[in-house]
Each structure stands twice: as C-alpha cells, then as structure tokens.
N, C-alpha and C positions, 0 to 999 in steps of 0.2 A: 436578121434577128437570131440571137444565139438560141441553142436548143433549150437552155434553162429558162430564158425569157419567154420563148414560145410556149413551153409547158405552163408557165405562170399565167400567160394570157388565156390559154385554153382552160386552165383551172378556174380562172376568174369568170369566163363565159359560162362554164358549167354551173358555177355557184349562182350567177345571176339567173340562169334558167331555173335553178332550184328555188330561188326566191320568188320568181314569177309563179311557180307551181304552189308555193306556200300561200302566196297572196290570193290565188284563185281558190284554194281550198278554204281559206278564211271566208271568202265571199259565199261559197257554197254552204257554209255553216249558217250564215245569216238567213238565207231563204228557207233552210231546213227548220229553223227555229221560229220563223215568223209567219209563214204562209203555206197552208196546205193546198189552197186552190192553185196558186202559181207553182207550187212545188210539184203537184200532180202533172201539170202541163209541161213543166221543164223536164221532167224525167222521161217524157215521150220524145225528146229531141235527140238528134245525134250528139255525141259527146262534146265535140268542139263548140257546136251551137249552144248546147246546154251550159257549158262553162261561161260563155259570153253573156247569156241571159242571167246567170247567177251573179255575174259581176255588175251588170246594170241594176238588177234588183237590190244588191247590197249597197251600192252607192246611194240609190234613192232612199233606201230604208234608213241609212245612217243620218242623212239630212233630216228625214222625217222624225226620227227619234230626238234629234236636237230640239226641234220646235214643238213637238207634241208630247214628249215624255219627260225629257229633262227640264226644259222651261226655266232654267236657272237665270239669275241676273246677267251671267256672262254668255247666255245662249247666242246673242248676236255675234259676239266675238268668236265663239266656237264655230258658228256657221261660216263666218268669213274665213276662218283658218281652214276649215274643211274644203270650202270651195277653192281656196288657193292651192291646196294639196292636189285636188282633182285636176285643176288646170295645169299644174306643174307636171303631173303624171301624163296628161294627154299630150304634152309637148315632148314626151319621151324621156323625161327625167325620173330618176329614182325617187320613190316616196317611202318614207318611214311608216306611212299609213297603209296597211295592207289592202284595205278596201279601195282606197284611191289608186294605189298601184295597179291592182287588178283591173279596175275600170279604165285606167289609162291605156293598158295593153289592149283591151277590147276596143276602145274608141279608135285606136290606130288601125286595128285589124279590119274593122268593118265600116269605117267612115263616119263615126259619130263625131260631130263637130260642135263648135260653140253656139251655132244657131239653135241647137237643141239644149245644150247644157246651161247657157246663160239664162234663158227664160225659166228653166226649172228652178234655179237658185233664186231668181227674182220672186217666184211664187212662194218658195219656202220663207223668204224674208217677209212677204206679206202676212204670213201667219204670226209673225212676231210684232206686226205693226197695226193690224186692224182686226176687229171682231165681227164686223158686218160688211156686207157687200151690196153695191148697186149692180145693175146689169153689166155695166162696162167693166167694173173691177172683177165681177164674177167670171166673165168671159176671159179676162186676162189671167186670172188665177187658174182656171181649168186648163187653159192652153199650156201654161208653164208647168203645172203640177201633174198633168195627165196626158195631154195631146202629144207633147214632145217626147214624153216617155214612151208612148206608143210608137213614135218614129224611131226612137233608139232601138226598140225591140225589132221593128221592121228591118232596120239596117242589119241587125244580127241575122234575121231569117234569110234575107236575100243576098247578103254579101259575105257570109262566113266562108263559103267555098271559093269565092272569086276575089275577095279583097274589095276595097272601096270602089264604088261605081255609082252613077246616077240612079235614083230610084224613080220608077214611074209615078206620075202625079196621082193616078187613081189609087194605087196602093198606099201612097202617103196619106191621101185623104181618108181612106178606110182605117188606117192605123190611128189617125187622130180621132176619128169618130169613136173607135172602140175604146181608146184611152179615156175619152170624155165620158162614155157610158159607164165604164167601171168606176170612175171617180164619183159620178153622181149617184150610182147605186150605193157606194160606200157612204156618201153623205146621208142618204136615206137611212141606211142601217145604223149610223152613228148619230142621228139627229139629236136624241136625248143626251147622249154622253158628251157630244161636242158642246152642247149648251150648258150642261151642269158642270162638267169638269174643265172645259177649256174656255167657256164663255164665248163661244163662237157660233155664228149663224151664217151659213154659206149661201143658201138660196135667197135671192133678193125678195124682200117683202114677206118672207116666210120664216117662222121660228118654231121651235118645239112647242111653245105654248099656244100658238095660233094656227098650227097646221090643221086644215080641214080635209075631209074625205075627198072633196072635189079637187082640192089642190094636189093631194097625193095622187089621185088618178091622172092628173095632167103631167106630173113629174114622172110617173111610171111610163106613160106613153112617150114622153120625150126620150127617156132612156131606151125604150124599145126601138124608136126610130133610128137612134144612133147605132144600135146593135144590128138592125136590119141592113143599114148602109154598109157597115163593116163586113157583115157576113157575105155580102155580094162580091167582095173583093178577095175572098179566101182562095178561089181557084188560081190566083196569081202567086201564091206562096208555094215553096217546095213542099213535097208531100208530107213529110213528118212534121214540119212546122204547121201545115194546114190542119193536121190531126190535133196537134197540141192546142192551137188557138181555138179550134172548134170545141174542144173540151172545156176550155175556160169560158167560152161563150155560153155553153150549155149550163155550166155551173151558175153563171151570173143571171141567165134567164130563169133558172130555177129560183134564185133569190128574188128576182123581180116578181115572179108568180106568188111567192109567199108574202112579199111586201104588199102587193095589190090586194091580197086576201085579208090583210090586217087592217083593222080600224085605225085611223090616224091617232086617236088618243092612246091606243095600245102600242102603236109602233114606237112612240117616243119613250116608252117605258121598258122596251126590250130590244134585243138585237137578233134579228133573224139569221139563221145560218143553214147551210147545207151539210149534212152529216158526212163524215169521211167515207163510209161505205157507199153512199150515194155518189160521191165524187169519183170513186174508183169504178163504180158501175158505169157512169157516164164516159169515163176514159175508155173502158173496155168496149163500150158500144161504138165509140168513134173509131177505135182501132179495127174492129171487125168490119164495120160499115165501109171504111175507106179501102179495105183490102178486098172486099167482095166485088 
C-alpha cells in the first residue's frame, strides 16, 4: 500500500472511531435526560462499563418513546425501522442512527445477542397491539420488556473487561428477576397514567379503577420477592457494578415502601417518587458501606 493510501486508511479509521465516540455521547445524553435513578447508578461504574450501560439504556428508551410517547399512526413502521437499524449495527455495520450505532458497538463488546434483543422488540410491539393482558401475555411482556434488559446490563457488568463469555445461570436468573421487579414497580407507579393516557392495563385482572388495597399488597410482595432473589446474586458482580446495582435496588425498595404505604385509591391518582437528594444519600451509603 502506498503511503498516501495508508494515510487515508488511517484517517478513515480515526474518523470512524470519532463517530463511535459521538454515538456513545448521544446515548449518554439520553440517560441524562430521562432517568435520575439509573443515572445515579451508572455514574458509579467504571467509565467503559458506564458507557455500555448508557448505550443499552438509550436503545431501550428510544423504542419505548416510539410506543409510549409518539404513538403516531406510523409508530409500527418506526419501530420496525429502528429494530432493523439496531440489528444492522449489531452485525457490525455502520448506522446513521447514533443510538443504534452505539448499542451495536456495545453488543459486540460484551456479548449481547438476539436472544435478548428480539424478545425486547416483541414486547415493544405488544404495546402497539394490545391494551390488556392475561397471565401468559403478561409474563411474555415482562420477559421481553424487562428481564432480557436485565440480562443485557448483566452482560455489561461481567464482560466489559473480558469480552463476550458465558454468564453463570444464577447471575442470569438474578438479573431477570431484578428487571422484572423494576418493571412491575413502574407499572404500579404509572397505574393511573397508563390507564388514562395510554388506555393500558398490565396486571392481569387488575385495573386502575378496580385496584384494592389487598391486591396492592400482593403486588408489592411479589416485587419484593423478585428484589430479594436478585439481591442474593449481587456478590457475583464486580465491585463497582455491585455498588451501582445495590444503589438502584435501594431506590426501588424505597419506592415500594412508599407504594405500600399508599391507599390503592390514592396510588392511581399520583406517582410516588424518591427525591434526588435521597437517591444521592443512598448512593453515598453504598459507596461507604462497600469500602468499609
């Protein structure tokens, strides 16, 4: 190769690296704008791990925005197009969608594959097709919308430093349980809004207008069981990932405590939240506690 052609090739490689960096920065902006809970947790991670988590979150958020915020008549086509871009990027191809491009780089780096991504998009498509769930469809929806996202994050936590490798079954099960817990807590927080604004009811046989205190208590206990199972697997994570995940667990447990203390009739009319200062205090407590 001539020197001029070699310089051109090197310049092109440098430019692609710059594009990768720009794509990752775009994903970082998404989590910064949308989630303080996961934002607090992600900032506790090593830089490379944090960047991968930001890419996962951004991909999931864009799909969610298509089905939950935009909801236009072409939403199914937009979701199809975005999925195609994500899959193309995962195959190592250049994407003009910065979020898809960043996620593709992350998926190849840590071993996120279509066994996780395909169910996710299937669940997003369910949001465009149905407004109520029976037990079977609810379980499929939670698996795709949350459990596999937990697996994606787990792949980031355990494989960022090593590259793709098999993940122990117990850690995978814990990640799925935690993803399911977070999703169900969010369902409880958004019960009224999902019904009024989106016309959806996720919990089988339960709606905003029929929720009783007894049913609410049962749903809270179900979430707590998932969280307890997930917490038991935390020792298998790298130290800083363990601190970050423990912090998000503490935030969601605080939400559950507030939900449990709220009457069912009041819960559907409000959205409980944990204040930002409290989130930061929980993060500080975990950092100090894990270092002692």
